[in-house]
C-alpha positions as CSV (number, residue, x, y, z in Angstrom):
1,M,-18.0,-9.3,29.9
2,N,-15.1,-7.4,28.4
3,D,-16.2,-4.8,25.9
4,Q,-12.8,-4.4,24.3
5,P,-12.4,-6.0,20.9
6,L,-10.0,-8.9,20.6
7,T,-6.6,-8.2,19.2
8,L,-5.1,-10.2,16.3
9,S,-2.9,-12.3,18.6
10,E,-5.9,-13.3,20.7
11,M,-8.0,-14.6,17.8
12,A,-8.2,-18.2,16.7
13,D,-6.6,-18.9,13.4
14,D,-9.8,-20.5,12.0
15,Q,-12.0,-17.4,12.8
16,P,-12.6,-15.4,9.6
17,L,-12.7,-11.6,9.6
18,T,-14.6,-9.3,7.3
19,L,-12.7,-6.6,5.5
20,P,-14.1,-3.8,7.7
21,E,-12.9,-5.8,10.7
22,V,-9.4,-6.1,9.1
23,A,-9.4,-2.4,8.4
24,A,-10.2,-1.6,12.0
25,I,-7.5,-4.0,13.3
26,T,-4.7,-2.9,10.9
27,G,-5.5,0.8,10.6
28,L,-5.5,0.6,6.8
29,S,-8.4,2.0,4.9
30,L,-11.2,-0.3,3.8
31,R,-10.9,1.0,0.3
32,S,-7.2,0.2,0.0
33,I,-7.8,-3.3,1.3
34,E,-10.7,-3.9,-1.1
35,R,-8.6,-2.6,-4.0
36,G,-5.7,-4.9,-3.1
37,C,-8.0,-7.9,-2.9
38,R,-9.5,-7.1,-6.3
39,A,-6.1,-6.6,-7.8
40,G,-4.8,-9.8,-6.2
41,T,-2.0,-8.1,-4.3
42,I,-3.6,-8.9,-0.9
43,E,-4.2,-12.6,0.0
44,H,-7.8,-13.2,1.0
45,T,-10.5,-15.9,0.9
46,T,-13.7,-15.5,-1.1
47,K,-17.0,-16.9,-0.1
48,G,-19.9,-17.3,-2.5
49,D,-20.4,-18.4,-6.1
50,G,-20.3,-16.1,-9.1
51,T,-20.0,-12.4,-9.1
52,I,-23.5,-11.6,-7.8
53,K,-22.8,-12.2,-4.1
54,R,-19.1,-12.4,-3.3
55,H,-17.8,-11.9,0.2
56,R,-14.2,-11.4,0.9
57,L,-12.8,-12.7,4.2
58,M,-9.4,-12.8,5.7
59,Y,-8.1,-15.2,8.3
60,P,-5.7,-14.0,11.1
61,P,-2.7,-15.6,9.3
62,Q,-3.5,-13.7,6.2
63,V,-3.9,-10.4,8.2
64,R,-0.5,-11.1,9.8
65,K,1.0,-11.6,6.4
66,L,-0.5,-8.3,5.2
67,L,0.9,-6.4,8.2
68,A,4.4,-8.0,7.7
69,A,4.4,-7.0,4.0
70,R,3.4,-3.4,4.9
71,Q,6.2,-3.1,7.4
72,V,9.0,-4.3,5.2
73,G,9.5,-0.9,3.5
74,A,8.9,1.1,6.6
75,T,11.9,-0.3,8.4
76,K,14.5,0.4,5.7
77,P,16.5,3.6,6.0
78,V,16.2,6.1,3.2
79,E,19.1,5.9,0.9
80,V,20.6,9.3,0.0
81,V,21.8,9.4,-3.6
82,P,24.7,11.8,-4.0
83,A,24.5,14.5,-6.6
84,V,26.6,13.8,-9.6
85,D,28.2,16.6,-11.6
86,D,26.8,16.0,-15.1
87,D,28.0,18.3,-17.9
88,L,25.0,17.4,-20.1
89,A,22.5,18.2,-17.4
90,A,24.2,21.5,-16.7
91,A,24.1,22.4,-20.4
92,R,20.4,21.5,-20.6
93,A,19.7,23.7,-17.6
94,A,21.6,26.6,-19.0
95,T,19.7,26.3,-22.3
96,R,16.4,26.2,-20.5
97,R,17.3,29.4,-18.5
98,M,18.4,31.1,-21.7
99,L,15.2,30.2,-23.6
100,A,13.1,31.1,-20.6
101,R,14.4,34.7,-20.8
102,T,13.6,35.0,-24.5
103,G,10.1,33.7,-24.0
104,R,10.5,30.8,-26.4
105,R,9.1,27.4,-25.5
106,V,11.4,24.6,-24.5
107,A,10.8,21.2,-25.9
């Protein structure tokens, strides 16, 4: 018997995963996954009635969707915003330097 856990691609789509299992597979923290589920930003399936005993489960397609959503921002290159010469910003900075020398507070 193989002791290695199944990967996400090897699992059947109808096999539910608990949130600790999802955290182990994705590398995300359990706390961040729980917060996302509570806030409604992470798609999941609830099991149980009421608020006394509620279990959150995720199916492999939902986990794949979570991973895809997390990788969207990571693949974009960082855009460098060029510095703009702003006369008003330069005047404010000069005033702050002047008032810092005199010891008065700047609003």
